[in-house]
C-alpha positions in Angstrom: 4.8 6.4 -53.0 5.3 3.5 -55.3 8.3 3.0 -57.6 6.3 4.3 -60.6 5.4 7.6 -59.0 6.2 10.7 -60.9 8.0 12.4 -58.0 11.7 12.9 -58.8 14.3 11.1 -56.8 15.9 14.4 -55.7 12.5 15.4 -54.2 12.0 12.2 -52.1 12.5 12.1 -48.4 14.0 9.2 -46.5 10.6 8.4 -45.0 9.3 7.7 -48.5 11.9 5.1 -49.3 12.9 3.6 -45.9 12.0 0.2 -44.6 9.4 0.9 -42.0 10.4 -1.8 -39.6 13.6 -3.1 -38.0 14.8 -6.1 -36.2 17.1 -5.7 -33.2 18.8 -8.0 -30.7 20.7 -7.5 -27.5 24.5 -7.2 -27.7 25.0 -10.4 -25.8 23.1 -12.5 -28.4 25.0 -15.4 -29.9 26.2 -14.8 -33.5 24.6 -18.1 -34.6 21.2 -16.8 -33.3 21.6 -13.6 -35.2 22.5 -15.5 -38.4 19.4 -17.7 -38.0 17.2 -14.6 -37.6 18.8 -13.0 -40.7 18.1 -16.2 -42.8 14.5 -16.6 -41.4 13.6 -12.9 -42.0 15.6 -12.6 -45.3 17.5 -9.6 -44.0 21.1 -8.4 -44.3 21.5 -6.2 -41.2 20.3 -6.3 -37.6 20.5 -3.5 -35.1 22.3 -4.3 -31.8 21.0 -2.7 -28.6 21.7 -2.8 -24.9 19.0 -3.8 -22.4 17.8 -0.1 -22.3 17.2 -0.2 -26.1 20.1 2.1 -26.8 21.6 1.5 -30.3 25.1 0.0 -29.9 25.8 -1.0 -33.5 24.7 -2.9 -36.6 25.7 -6.4 -37.6 25.6 -7.3 -41.3 25.8 -10.5 -43.4 29.4 -9.4 -44.3 30.3 -9.3 -40.6 29.1 -12.9 -40.2 30.8 -14.0 -43.4 34.1 -12.6 -42.0 33.7 -14.6 -38.8 33.0 -17.8 -40.7 36.0 -17.2 -43.0 38.3 -16.7 -40.0 37.1 -19.9 -38.4 37.6 -21.8 -41.6 41.1 -20.3 -42.0 42.1 -21.2 -38.4 40.9 -24.8 -38.7 42.6 -25.3 -42.0 45.9 -24.0 -40.5 45.6 -26.4 -37.5 44.8 -29.3 -39.8 48.0 -28.7 -41.8 50.1 -28.7 -38.7 49.0 -32.2 -37.6 
């Protein structure tokens, strides 16, 4: 179904509106590699799996922003102390 379809939203199934593909990485993947994949693929979340393809979690752009913000904060603090 396309956005202009006459079917009401309350009658739609998840299958009709979901993204039909996903990107996943192993849980030991470096954060910088996940960030590069997200930028390259223009996506905001990546599924994290173990080597047996069991879902372990999801990493989002906000998760990466939080890591970068903490790094910036810790380096700013250490620069003030010198």
